[in-house]
N, C-alpha and C positions, 0 to 999 in steps of 0.2 A: 504494500500500500504506500503510495507516494503522497507526501505532504506538499502544500502549496509553496512553502518557503524554501523547499529543497532546490528548485530551479534557480532562484535568486542566489542561493549560496554557491551553487556550482558555477554560475556566471561570474560571481565575484572571485572565486578561486582561479578560473580561467583567465580573467582580466589581470589578476595579480601575477600569474605565471607568465603571461605574454609580456606584461610590463617589465618584469625582472629580466627576461631574455633580451628585450630591446635595450634596457639599460646596460646590460652586460656587453652587448654588441657595441653600443656607443662608447663605453669605457675602453674596450679593446681598440677601436679605431682611434680614440683620443690618445691612448698610450703609444700606438704605432706612429701616429703623426707628430709626436713631440720630437723636437730637434735634440739629438743626443750629442751634445758638445763634449761630454765626458768620455766618449769612446774615441781613442786615438786612431785616426785614419789619415791617409794621404790624399784626402779630397775633402772639399767643402760639401756640406749637406745640400746646398743649392746648386753647386757646380759638380754634379755627380759624374760628368764625363771627363773631368780634368784630373789627371794624375801627373804631378810634376816631379821629375827626377832631380833637377838641379835648380839652383837659384843664383842670381848675381846680386851681391850685396855691394852697394855703392856708398862709400864714406869719403866725402871730400873729393880728392882727385884719384882715389884708390878704389879699385874694383876687385872683389874676391868671388870666386865660383865655389859653391858648396853643394854637397849632396843632400837632398831633402828627404827626411824621414816622414814628417808630418807638416801640414800647413793649415792655416785658418785665416780667413779674411773676416772683416767685421762689417756688418750690414749698414751701420750708421756712419761709417767713415771710409777713408781710403787706406786704412792701415792693414798690414799683413803681419802675421806671426808665423815664423817657421822654426821647426826643430830639425837640426841636422842629425846625420847618422852617428856623429860623435857626441851628441847630447847637448850641443850648444843651441841656445834659443836666441833668435833675432826678432826684433819687433821694430817696424818702421813703416813709413808710408810707401805707397806703390811707386813713388818716384825713386826710392832708395833700394827697394827689393824687387827684382824682376824674376818671375818664376818661368822656368823653361821646361817644356814638354818635348822630349827627344823622340818619342815614338809616333 
């Protein structure tokens, strides 16, 4: 024998279940879409096609070529940060650091 309020109860549970699944999907897409700056990579999140092997560092009248391990550019400015294979970190404007893709 079925009571009248059983249909409303089942609809409420189904609505809650569907809502939780949609919220879970939203959170997964949100987490995937977050920019992961803490992961060291040799490419920028926005410039996924660029992998630079070398960089030219210009200081005054002197230019130095270094091997690039990781690099990062900053969205709000023209500054670039690179980490070389020997662990040295350089930070400067795009006028001082030129990234080179040899492939």
